[in-house]
ZAMARGU-4260 file (C-alpha; in steps of 0.2 Angstrom, whole numbers, plus 5000, padded with zeros to 4 digits):
<rodrens>
0) 4988/5037/5083 | 4979/5020/5081 | 4989/5006/5091 | 4993/4988/5087 | 4978/4977/5093
5) 4991/4965/5099 | 4995/4977/5113 | 4978/4972/5122 | 4974/4955/5115 | 4990/4945/5119
10) 4984/4938/5135 | 4964/4941/5133 | 4960/4924/5129 | 4963/4919/5146 | 4968/4902/5145
15) 4975/4889/5132 | 4963/4883/5117 | 4963/4865/5127 | 4955/4873/5142 | 4943/4881/5132
20) 4939/4865/5124 | 4936/4856/5140 | 4925/4870/5148 | 4914/4871/5133 | 4912/4852/5132
25) 4915/4851/5114 | 4924/4836/5107 | 4924/4838/5089 | 4915/4846/5074 | 4895/4846/5072
30) 4891/4840/5056 | 4876/4852/5055 | 4887/4867/5057 | 4899/4861/5042 | 4883/4859/5032
35) 4876/4876/5037 | 4875/4888/5022 | 4879/4907/5023 | 4864/4917/5028 | 4867/4928/5013
40) 4870/4923/4995 | 4888/4927/4988 | 4891/4945/4986 | 4907/4956/4989 | 4910/4949/5006
45) 4900/4933/5008 | 4910/4919/4998 | 4925/4931/4996 | 4942/4934/5004 | 4944/4951/5013
50) 4960/4958/5018 | 4962/4970/5032 | 4972/4986/5025 | 4980/4997/5037 | 4986/5010/5024
55) 4995/5019/5038 | 5013/5021/5035 | 5021/5038/5031 | 5037/5046/5029 | 5043/5064/5032
60) 5044/5071/5014 | 5030/5061/5006 | 5017/5076/5006 | 5005/5068/5019 | 4998/5080/5031
65) 5003/5072/5046 | 5022/5075/5041 | 5029/5060/5052 | 5037/5043/5051 | 5018/5038/5055
70) 5019/5020/5061 | 5036/5017/5057 | 5045/5027/5072 | 5042/5028/5090 | 5047/5046/5088
75) 5039/5051/5072 | 5049/5067/5069 | 5065/5056/5066 | 5068/5042/5053 | 5065/5024/5060
80) 5081/5016/5068 | 5085/5001/5078 | 5082/5012/5094 | 5067/5022/5086 | 5056/5009/5078
85) 5038/5002/5079 | 5039/4989/5065 | 5045/4971/5069 | 5047/4964/5050 | 5055/4973/5035
90) 5046/4976/5018 | 5051/4971/5002 | 5052/4987/4994 | 5058/4982/4976 | 5041/4985/4968
95) 5038/5004/4972 | 5044/5018/4962 | 5047/5029/4978 | 5055/5025/4995 | 5062/5035/5010
100) 5079/5033/5018 | 5079/5028/5035 | 5093/5027/5049 | 5094/5009/5048 | 5112/5002/5042
105) 5112/4995/5025 | 5103/4980/5019 | 5114/4963/5020 | 5115/4965/5001 | 5123/4981/5003
110) 5107/4992/4996 | 5101/5007/5007 | 5088/5003/5020 | 5073/5013/5013 | 5053/5011/5016
115) 5037/5014/5008 | 5025/5027/5011 | 5006/5022/5011 | 5003/5039/5005 | 5010/5038/4988
120) 4997/5033/4977 | 5010/5021/4967 | 5012/5012/4984 | 4992/5009/4986 | 4992/5004/4968
125) 5006/4992/4970 | 4995/4984/4985 | 4980/4982/4975 | 4989/4975/4959 | 4996/4961/4972
130) 4978/4958/4978 | 4972/4957/4959 | 4987/4945/4954 | 4981/4934/4969 | 4964/4934/4967
135) 4961/4942/4983 | 4943/4950/4981 | 4940/4964/4995 | 4950/4977/5006 | 4943/4982/5022
140) 4951/5000/5025 | 4955/5003/5043 | 4949/5019/5049 | 4952/5025/5068 | 4946/5040/5076
145) 4948/5052/5062 | 4946/5069/5072 | 4962/5071/5078 | 4980/5075/5069 | 4978/5059/5059
150) 4962/5064/5051 | 4967/5073/5036 | 4979/5059/5031 | 4966/5046/5034 | 4954/5055/5023
155) 4967/5055/5010 | 4970/5037/5011 | 4952/5033/5009 | 4952/5042/4992 | 4970/5033/4987
160) 4962/5016/4992 | 4946/5020/4981 | 4956/5025/4965 | 4967/5009/4968 | 4952/4998/4969
165) 4944/5005/4954 | 4959/5003/4944 | 4962/4985/4949 | 4945/4977/4949 | 4945/4975/4968
170) 4932/4981/4980 | 4934/4990/4997 | 4924/4995/5012 | 4927/5005/5027 | 4931/4997/5043
175) 4929/5007/5059 | 4942/5004/5073 | 4932/5012/5089 | 4949/5010/5099 | 4952/5024/5111
180) 4938/5035/5102 | 4930/5044/5116 | 4914/5053/5108 | 4913/5037/5096 | 4893/5035/5097
185) 4891/5053/5089 | 4906/5056/5079 | 4905/5039/5070 | 4889/5044/5062 | 4895/5061/5057
190) 4912/5055/5049 | 4900/5042/5039 | 4887/5055/5035 | 4899/5070/5029 | 4915/5060/5023
195) 4915/5041/5020 | 4897/5038/5014 | 4902/5048/4998 | 4914/5033/4994 | 4899/5021/4992
200) 4897/5030/4975 | 4912/5021/4968 | 4908/5006/4958 | 4922/4998/4968 | 4914/5000/4985
205) 4908/4983/4992 | 4891/4979/4993 | 4883/4964/5000 | 4863/4960/4997 | 4863/4977/4988
210) 4869/4987/5003 | 4885/4996/5005 | 4896/4986/5018 | 4903/4995/5033 | 4912/4986/5047
215) 4913/4992/5064 | 4928/4983/5075 | 4929/4984/5094 | 4912/4982/5102 | 4911/4970/5118
220) 4930/4969/5120 | 4934/4968/5139 | 4947/4980/5140 | 4950/4999/5143 | 4952/5004/5125
225) 4935/5000/5121 | 4924/5004/5138 | 4907/5006/5128 | 4891/4999/5137 | 4881/4988/5126
230) 4866/5002/5124 | 4877/5014/5114 | 4885/5000/5104 | 4868/4993/5099 | 4862/5010/5094
235) 4877/5013/5082 | 4874/4997/5074 | 4855/5000/5072 | 4859/5017/5065 | 4871/5010/5052
240) 4858/4998/5047 | 4845/5012/5046 | 4856/5021/5034 | 4854/5005/5022 | 4871/4997/5026
245) 4876/4979/5028 | 4886/4980/5045 | 4900/4968/5049 | 4905/4967/5067 | 4923/4964/5072
250) 4920/4955/5088 | 4930/4947/5102 | 4935/4928/5100 | 4923/4923/5114 | 4908/4933/5108
255) 4897/4918/5108 | 4900/4913/5126 | 4902/4932/5133 | 4917/4928/5143 | 4936/4929/5144
260) 4940/4943/5130 | 4921/4948/5129 | 4912/4958/5140 | 4895/4950/5147 | 4878/4957/5142
265) 4882/4960/5122 | 4873/4945/5115 | 4860/4958/5107 | 4875/4969/5099 | 4883/4953/5093
270) 4866/4947/5086 | 4861/4964/5078 | 4876/4962/5065 | 4874/4956/5049 | 4891/4947/5049
275) 4902/4942/5063 | 4920/4943/5062 | 4929/4936/5077 | 4946/4942/5080 | 4960/4929/5081
280) 4978/4937/5081 | 4987/4933/5099 | 4974/4917/5101 | 4984/4905/5090 | 5002/4903/5085
285) 5004/4885/5078 | 4995/4871/5070 | 4990/4863/5085 | 4982/4879/5091 | 4972/4881/5075
290) 4965/4862/5077 | 4959/4867/5095 | 4950/4883/5090 | 4943/4873/5075 | 4934/4864/5088
295) 4931/4877/5102 | 4927/4892/5090 | 4924/4890/5073 | 4912/4875/5072 | 4901/4882/5086
300) 4902/4899/5081 | 4897/4895/5064 | 4882/4886/5070 | 4877/4900/5082 | 4878/4912/5066
305) 4866/4899/5056 | 4853/4899/5069 | 4851/4918/5070 | 4854/4921/5051 | 4870/4931/5053
310) 4884/4929/5040 | 4902/4923/5047 | 4919/4929/5043 | 4933/4922/5055 | 4950/4926/5052
315) 4964/4919/5045 | 4982/4925/5049 | 4999/4920/5042 | 5006/4922/5060 | 5019/4932/5067
320) 5037/4932/5058 | 5045/4939/5074 | 5038/4924/5085 | 5043/4911/5071 | 5024/4906/5070
325) 5023/4905/5051 | 5031/4888/5049 | 5034/4891/5029 | 5015/4893/5027 | 5009/4877/5036
330) 5001/4887/5049 | 4992/4897/5038 | 4986/4883/5027 | 4980/4873/5042 | 4968/4887/5046
335) 4962/4888/5028 | 4959/4869/5028 | 4950/4870/5046 | 4939/4884/5038 | 4933/4874/5022
340) 4931/4858/5032 | 4919/4867/5044 | 4909/4874/5029 | 4915/4893/5031 | 4912/4903/5016
345) 4921/4919/5019 | 4937/4924/5027 | 4945/4940/5034 | 4965/4940/5032 | 4974/4948/5047
350) 4982/4957/5039 | 4988/4964/5023 | 5001/4977/5028 | 5002/4975/5046 | 5022/4976/5049
355) 5019/4982/5067 | 5013/4966/5073 | 5023/4956/5059 | 5008/4946/5053 | 5007/4954/5035
360) 5005/4945/5019 | 5012/4959/5008 | 5030/4957/5001 | 5042/4955/5016 | 5061/4951/5015
365) 5065/4935/5009 | 5082/4932/5018 | 5094/4943/5029 | 5101/4949/5011 | 5085/4960/5012
370) 5086/4965/5029 | 5096/4980/5037 | 5111/4972/5045 | 5109/4980/5062 | 5089/4979/5064
375) 5087/4961/5071 | 5073/4958/5060 | 5069/4941/5054 | 5067/4937/5035 | 5053/4924/5028
380) 5066/4910/5029 | 5069/4912/5047 | 5066/4893/5049 | 5078/4888/5036 | 5065/4886/5022
385) 5067/4898/5008 | 5052/4909/5005 | 5048/4920/4991 | 5044/4939/4996 | 5026/4936/4988
390) 5024/4919/4996 | 5010/4923/5007 | 5001/4933/4994 | 5002/4917/4984 | 4997/4906/4998
395) 4981/4918/5001 | 4976/4916/4984 | 4978/4897/4984 | 4967/4897/5000 | 4954/4907/4992
400) 4952/4895/4978 | 4949/4881/4990 | 4937/4891/5000 | 4927/4894/4983 | 4927/4877/4977
405) 4939/4879/4964 | 4952/4866/4971 | 4947/4852/4980 | 4948/4853/5001 | 4966/4847/5005
410) 4976/4847/5022 | 4992/4847/5011 | 4998/4864/5006 | 4999/4866/4988 | 5008/4883/4987
415) 5026/4881/4986 | 5037/4893/4997 | 5049/4897/4981 | 5043/4895/4963 | 5054/4879/4958
420) 5070/4875/4963 | 5076/4891/4952 | 5095/4892/4949 | 5094/4901/4933 | 5099/4919/4933
425) 5089/4931/4922 | 5096/4937/4906 | 5104/4955/4906 | 5094/4971/4906 | 5095/4978/4889
430) 5098/4995/4880 | 5101/5005/4896 | 5101/5024/4890 | 5099/5041/4899 | 5082/5049/4897
435) 5086/5066/4906 | 5099/5073/4919 | 5101/5088/4930 | 5114/5096/4939 | 5111/5083/4954
440) 5101/5069/4946 | 5102/5056/4931 | 5086/5047/4925 | 5089/5030/4916 | 5078/5018/4907
445) 5081/5001/4900 | 5072/4987/4892 | 5065/4971/4902 | 5076/4955/4906 | 5068/4937/4904
450) 5069/4924/4917 | 5063/4906/4917 | 5052/4909/4932 | 5049/4928/4934 | 5060/4944/4935
455) 5057/4952/4952 | 5066/4966/4952 | 5081/4977/4945 | 5097/4984/4954 | 5104/5001/4947
460) 5124/5001/4950 | 5135/5015/4950 | 5152/5010/4942 | 5168/5016/4948 | 5183/5008/4940
465) 5182/4989/4943 | 5169/4991/4956 | 5151/4994/4957 | 5139/5000/4972 | 5120/4999/4971
470) 5112/5016/4972 | 5094/5010/4970 | 5082/4997/4965 | 5065/4995/4956 | 5051/4981/4956
475) 5052/4967/4940 | 5038/4978/4931 | 5048/4995/4933 | 5060/5000/4919 | 5066/5016/4925
480) 5075/5024/4939 | 5081/5042/4944 | 5097/5042/4953 | 5098/5058/4964 | 5110/5066/4976
485) 5123/5068/4963 | 5137/5082/4961 | 5135/5095/4947 | 5147/5094/4931 | 5152/5076/4937
490) 5154/5061/4925 | 5145/5046/4932 | 5144/5028/4925 | 5130/5016/4929 | 5123/4999/4925
495) 5108/4989/4929 | 5107/4970/4935 | 5090/4959/4935 | 5085/4949/4949 | 5073/4935/4953
500) 5063/4927/4967 | 5076/4914/4970 | 5091/4928/4973 | 5099/4924/4956 | 5107/4940/4949
505) 5111/4943/4929 | 5125/4949/4921 | 5126/4968/4920 | 5118/4978/4906 | 5128/4990/4894
510) 5136/5003/4904 | 5131/5022/4901 | 5142/5037/4906 | 5134/5053/4908 | 5140/5071/4915
515) 5128/5080/4926 | 5123/5098/4922 | 5133/5113/4929 | 5123/5124/4941 | 5124/5140/4930
520) 5108/5143/4921 | 5111/5156/4906 | 5100/5164/4895 | 5082/5172/4895 | 5065/5164/4899
525) 5057/5160/4883 | 5041/5158/4890 | 5039/5173/4899 | 5022/5181/4896 | 5019/5170/4880
530) 5002/5162/4877 | 4997/5147/4887 | 4984/5134/4886 | 4979/5120/4896 | 4966/5104/4897
535) 4957/5113/4911 | 4957/5122/4927 | 4951/5123/4945 | 4942/5140/4951 | 4954/5154/4949
540) 4970/5145/4947 | 4972/5150/4927 | 4985/5143/4916 | 4992/5160/4913 | 4998/5159/4931
545) 5012/5149/4926 | 5023/5161/4915 | 5018/5177/4924 | 5036/5178/4934 | 5026/5176/4950
550) 5031/5159/4959 | 5016/5162/4972 | 5003/5160/4959 | 5000/5144/4951 | 4989/5133/4939
555) 4979/5120/4945 | 4969/5107/4932 | 4953/5099/4935 | 4954/5086/4950 | 4953/5069/4948
560) 4954/5069/4930 | 4972/5063/4924 | 4980/5065/4912 | 4981/5084/4911 | 4992/5095/4900
565) 4999/5112/4899 | 5005/5120/4883 | 5015/5136/4879 | 5016/5144/4863 | 5033/5152/4859
570) 5027/5162/4845 | 5040/5156/4833 | 5043/5139/4825 | 5063/5141/4826 | 5063/5143/4845
575) 5078/5132/4851 | 5073/5123/4868 | 5086/5113/4878 | 5080/5115/4897 | 5065/5117/4907
580) 5062/5124/4925 | 5046/5118/4934 | 5041/5127/4949 | 5027/5127/4963 | 5026/5140/4976
585) 5040/5140/4988 | 5031/5142/5003 | 5034/5127/5015 | 5015/5123/5017 | 5017/5117/5000
590) 5023/5099/5006 | 5035/5088/4995 | 5025/5080/4981 | 5030/5070/4965 | 5022/5072/4949
595) 5023/5061/4935 | 5027/5071/4918 | 5031/5070/4900 | 5037/5083/4888 | 5031/5086/4870
600) 5037/5099/4857 | 5037/5104/4839 | 5035/5117/4827 | 5017/5112/4824 | 5004/5101/4831
605) 5003/5085/4832 | 5019/5087/4844 | 5033/5074/4846 | 5037/5067/4864 | 5054/5071/4868
610) 5055/5064/4886 | 5042/5049/4891 | 5032/5050/4908 | 5045/5053/4923 | 5041/5056/4941
615) 5049/5073/4948 | 5049/5077/4965 | 5046/5095/4971 | 5054/5098/4987 | 5052/5115/4998
620) 5068/5112/5004 | 5076/5115/4987 | 5065/5129/4983 | 5050/5117/4976 | 5059/5118/4958
625) 5063/5104/4945 | 5074/5107/4931 | 5073/5095/4916 | 5087/5096/4903 | 5081/5089/4886
630) 5093/5074/4878 | 5097/5086/4865 | 5091/5104/4859 | 5074/5105/4850 | 5068/5117/4838
635) 5050/5120/4843 | 5036/5134/4843 | 5025/5124/4856 | 5030/5115/4872 | 5018/5105/4881
640) 5019/5097/4898 | 5008/5081/4901 | 5004/5075/4919 | 4997/5058/4924 | 4999/5059/4943
645) 5003/5070/4959 | 5006/5062/4975 | 5002/5079/4984 | 4985/5082/4976 | 4973/5075/4963
650) 4977/5086/4950 | 4991/5093/4941 | 4999/5109/4949 | 5013/5122/4942 | 5016/5140/4947
655) 5031/5143/4934 | 5035/5135/4918 | 5051/5142/4912 | 5059/5137/4895 | 5078/5140/4890
660) 5088/5138/4875 | 5103/5132/4885
</rodrens>
């Protein structure tokens, strides 16, 4: 498992910034460095804002090959809790359609404490949507040694990041972290050749000077996690350059002087890179530190890079929440200001989703209302200043605008921690209705609320008498939710509230009452042995496998080509259809996955949409079976399932498609 870089960098600077200034004899900025242009013209990294993207969080039940609470728990076989955790800050999860319950106490607002999984495509899509909304140009996907148990999950994450970047107009590149990689010199070349190079075919893969970008983080660090000599490191850099790559070096802070956190004798390695990105986490923690490093590192580093024709991509970090470094954005803005006034053209944000160190810019709990009550975690308002969950995304966006000359250089932070002094609650959500129900779940949908600033989320409430209990939440752009874990043949009442970034809560929507289905499933399977057609198939996984009565055979659509469909001809236009049973092979090797499916039916083509796209979870613990009860009985000859996503595989999959009249 990749470790936090802070574990070895916390004391590596070997002294204060002031001491470093005195040692170098640098008293102030060098005007020549401030005016020095980048070695390269603007591309996908030069002149751009890049974020470090870990993508390394998983949960048991998300379908990831690693099958663990990856990077959430010290003991990955158990859910995270106050005594079993590796994170130091709590994510805001309102924008994710799927989260996973933990062993923490409820949040301060009473909602369950659940966490996202990076393995869910919707999670990655959400992250890249945030990048798009805040004009963040490029994501550097961290790739640690891929040859152990983490390898298959990391391979899958590369494909998910590629898809999200393509969908949201962002760029991405592979950033190898060589920490604890014993056979790095040979294996990194094999991994690039056999696996990662294929992603350069994507229109979203970052290029610079017409070459695909690759970063190697960790050469030259004076620690036991990266014990490599200069020779093998130089060999790797030159090998990637010989493959036609533009190569970035994630290097020690003191690469230029070759001391403190840098091994001596690495000058040739550092100067062989096309771009240098010195590490900064653990080096600075307040505005004073940032100003000192402007003098002792940024300005002389920039001059050195200009001398050797190397592009320069220094780090900007929001600060650790746990260490109370953020100062409601003043710390991060000062770094942006210092970079721009020095003449820096490109920056690397450390990091996007690093909840293990607490220096993430991704949406984070705003107040203690959004933090588990027994966690001890701080929220973004830890210094008494309210900050919206997306504040550091917005701050990064404004810093990028200043970097690109779209706003004037200013030492005064233009980004407000909360948009406006908002005390106006959103309007109530409208038209709450039931879209489907089973014996254990109820699917709800509603129309959007409005707000004077923005609706940031919805809270789904179960109503019992005069009281209401939260049973789930969604992001502001998600207008549907499925309540699970219900009892069969039982009446439930629900309503929905809207929330904004200031914590204002709307009046509840209209209430709906629904009775879950009984467990009994009478009647014959109308689909058994009937003609089946599909949008396509992979290899021998034929459409006819879905109604042969054998759950161990299955259909699989063409890969990486959503949407896909599957249709059964019942042979008579008068068939009565009320309930669908969908199955995947019951073997535990088929891990939990969620497929987004809509239902169409009718006596003839074109068909009518009976249910819109809804996410259904297939779990081997419950037989990998999903039951869909239609809102009313439908008269139909043809019943079609449309698929537009699958968290377990890049294709639609189904082993049995059963149709019942009741």
